[in-house]
Phi, psi and omega in degrees: 000317180298318181296319180295317180299320181292327179293325183280318191271338184290124179292146180271136179269346181265149180291157180294151177265120185244134179233136176236123183054038178080000181246138180288136181236173180296107187295320181297316181294312181295318182296319182291320186272330188244339187244010179292135183292338181257026179287103183203158174229161177243155182212164173221143173257120185244163175222134177250143176243109182051044175088355180254125183277129181288122175051048183299316181299319179294321177295320179290326174303313182291323178301312181288328174293319177300315181298319180295319181298320182268006176074033183253125176271110183289143184276354184233150173275169177301317181298319179294319180295316179300319180296319180294318179297316180298319180296320180291320181291338179300334179283345183270358178055044176060032176269162174294141183208154172258132187237128173251113179257122182230137177224140168245201183283354184235325190225166172239144181230132180233125176241129179243127180215166180265101180248105180248130175281144180296144184298330186295334183293332179279337182266321184255344184081171184237153177267135179243157173226154177275127180287143172295323177297134177267153175297140178307144173301135185292338177273358176256317179217094183302137185279348186291320181285146172258105186225177178289351176280074192246015189296325179302317179290323179299318178299320178296319178295319181298329180291343179283339183301133178083005178239172178268010181286134176280330182210159173248145175249153180255141166257153174273185184294343179263001178091006178276146178290136178249288183199175172269180186296323178223023181224155166267160186241143174222155171218157179234142180213120177053044176080002178250148181249137181233146179212144180305147185252342185223158177073028185229161166278127181280086188298143176296316177293325176304313179295323178296320180293323176299320177292323175298320179297320177297322178296330180267006178065030173265121176291139182242131181238128174264118187205174174283127183234146178249172176296327176304318179298316180291320180298329183254015177285158174288330178190166180207159181204162178254155173221140166197177188295313185282332185255349182062252180238124181234124179294146175262127179271315183209159174226119179053042176084354178263125177292134180258117179075191184242333183240147177231118349285160177288170183300314180295314181299316182295319178296322178291324178297319178291317178296321178305314180297315181297314181292326178296313180294322179293318185286319183265347181071028179237155178243121180275128179290000000 
């Protein structure tokens, strides 16, 4: 027993032997790059309007907060990241663009593509369904960071396959509505706006929409909400960077409200445009 215990507990002074496809490789290099326990990256989804990035400082705030939460030391400063984004956008000739900014502990990666949401979703609204998958417990996987640990959301997206749902929403372990797979959620009732308060990514566009609501004199309440609340709302909508504000038509087969978009949603969509043009100094055709 003593001999066995010593074999298990004694630390090894030699490096691990690593083989790839039956061939021995540099163990130190492979272990550092592929087997590190903190191998993770953080990312942000950005949108530019005629070459001007929407709320770039707020996105970078969240990027660095995400990195701090997961223990990742970013290799670039804010100024360096801004310079790289500007250089990449120069190739777009000041056109609208969707930008995916990703960083790990060594490099930064920027992908620019044309991501346009179909016009019908703003006119007819979208159908949502509740995912069987529950949102991760916040004390197990905090929802605030945007990282490569995205499996919970992937499961939600997979559940949409084969249905007419445009998006899936998550409930938490107590049955409260949290968010959709890549959107934040809002509902309106009797001139008041409500949005989930916990277990969510605090979206940059979400915060912008809350400020738009304040400009329109709509009170906004962050609270625990159930599907019953959404089913009986006067109207509801989604928000994110690439889609801005999208009306919700139904949730789990129940029509939400009577008009698409509703009065509150439509006013916020118009206010969003005004504030966007004022903040960025661009006019959208």
